[in-house]
C-alpha positions as CSV (number, residue, x, y, z in Angstrom):
1,M,-32.3,-62.0,13.0
2,R,-29.8,-60.5,15.5
3,Q,-27.0,-62.9,14.3
4,E,-27.8,-61.9,10.7
5,L,-27.5,-58.3,11.5
6,N,-24.2,-58.9,13.4
7,T,-22.8,-60.6,10.3
8,N,-24.0,-57.8,8.1
9,L,-22.4,-55.2,10.3
10,K,-19.0,-56.9,10.1
11,A,-19.3,-57.2,6.3
12,D,-20.9,-54.0,5.3
13,I,-20.0,-51.2,7.7
14,P,-16.4,-50.1,7.5
15,S,-14.3,-49.7,10.7
16,H,-13.3,-46.3,12.1
17,V,-9.7,-45.5,11.6
18,N,-7.5,-45.8,14.7
19,C,-10.4,-47.2,16.8
20,C,-9.7,-50.4,18.7
21,L,-13.4,-51.3,18.9
22,P,-14.5,-50.6,15.4
23,L,-17.7,-52.8,15.2
24,T,-19.1,-51.3,18.4
25,F,-18.4,-47.7,17.5
26,E,-19.5,-48.0,13.9
27,L,-22.9,-49.0,15.2
28,A,-23.0,-46.4,17.9
29,N,-22.2,-43.7,15.4
30,I,-25.1,-44.4,13.1
31,P,-26.8,-40.9,13.4
32,N,-30.3,-42.0,14.4
33,I,-28.9,-44.5,17.0
34,K,-26.4,-42.0,18.2
35,R,-29.1,-39.5,18.9
36,V,-31.0,-42.0,21.0
37,I,-28.1,-43.3,23.1
38,L,-26.7,-39.8,23.8
39,R,-29.8,-39.3,26.0
40,Y,-28.9,-42.2,28.3
41,F,-25.4,-41.3,29.3
42,G,-26.5,-39.6,32.5
43,G,-23.6,-39.1,34.9
44,I,-20.9,-40.3,32.4
45,N,-18.3,-37.5,32.0
46,Y,-19.5,-35.4,29.1
47,K,-15.9,-34.2,28.4
48,W,-14.9,-37.7,27.3
49,P,-15.1,-38.6,23.7
50,F,-18.4,-40.2,22.6
51,E,-16.7,-43.6,22.1
52,D,-15.5,-43.7,25.8
53,R,-18.9,-42.8,27.0
54,V,-20.5,-45.6,24.9
55,L,-18.0,-48.0,26.4
56,V,-18.8,-47.1,29.9
57,W,-22.5,-46.9,29.3
58,V,-22.5,-50.4,27.9
59,V,-19.9,-51.9,30.2
60,P,-19.7,-49.9,33.4
61,N,-16.9,-52.0,34.7
62,F,-14.6,-50.1,32.3
63,I,-15.1,-46.8,34.2
64,D,-11.9,-47.1,36.2
65,E,-9.8,-47.8,33.1
66,V,-11.4,-44.9,31.2
67,K,-10.9,-42.5,34.1
68,N,-7.3,-43.5,34.6
69,F,-6.6,-43.0,30.9
70,H,-8.1,-39.5,30.9
71,N,-6.3,-38.6,34.0
72,N,-3.0,-39.7,32.3
73,N,-2.7,-42.5,34.9
74,G,-3.4,-45.5,32.8
75,P,-2.9,-47.1,29.4
76,D,-5.4,-47.2,26.5
77,M,-7.2,-50.4,25.5
78,E,-4.3,-51.5,23.3
79,G,-2.0,-51.1,26.4
80,L,-4.3,-53.3,28.5
81,Y,-5.2,-56.1,26.0
82,N,-3.6,-57.8,23.0
83,K,-5.0,-57.6,19.5
84,S,-7.0,-60.9,19.7
85,Q,-8.5,-60.0,23.1
86,I,-9.6,-56.6,21.8
87,E,-11.2,-58.2,18.8
88,L,-13.2,-60.5,21.1
89,L,-14.0,-57.6,23.4
90,D,-15.3,-55.7,20.4
91,E,-17.6,-58.5,19.4
92,D,-18.9,-58.9,23.0
93,I,-19.4,-55.2,23.6
94,L,-21.2,-54.9,20.2
95,K,-23.6,-57.6,21.2
96,A,-24.2,-55.9,24.6
97,L,-24.8,-52.6,22.8
98,I,-27.3,-54.2,20.5
99,V,-29.2,-55.6,23.5
100,K,-29.1,-52.3,25.3
101,I,-30.3,-50.3,22.3
102,E,-33.1,-52.8,21.6
103,T,-34.5,-52.3,25.1
104,I,-34.7,-48.5,24.7
105,Y,-35.3,-48.0,20.9
106,P,-38.1,-50.1,19.4
107,D,-37.2,-49.1,15.8
108,F,-33.6,-50.2,16.2
109,Q,-33.8,-53.1,13.7
110,T,-35.4,-50.9,11.0
111,I,-32.7,-48.1,11.5
112,L,-29.9,-50.7,11.4
113,K,-31.2,-52.2,8.2
114,E,-31.5,-48.8,6.6
115,A,-27.9,-48.0,7.6
116,I,-26.7,-51.3,6.2
117,N,-28.6,-50.8,2.9
118,N,-27.3,-47.2,2.6
119,K,-23.7,-48.5,2.9
120,S,-24.3,-50.9,-0.1
């Protein structure tokens, strides 16, 4: 089921413009999902854009890179990785986001199916 939904996400939900992790952030920005995950950001800097907070929440190892970027001391993702690496990261982070959401949000699959159907 999860693989089927991953495939549907790639096919049915358009990417954000100028976003290097479009699959991940398209899922995170589904309104009902966004409302749920916002509650779990805890100590992540609230001044950062939503997408950066999602990245650090899902993959805490990115906190130094995100901090450096926001302190003008480091490059963005496109400065750290090439295009094919970013595409692989997006797929891996999307999978990690799905697992994380499934643990905190029992109706995740239903909300995701509704979002996919509404895009059709």
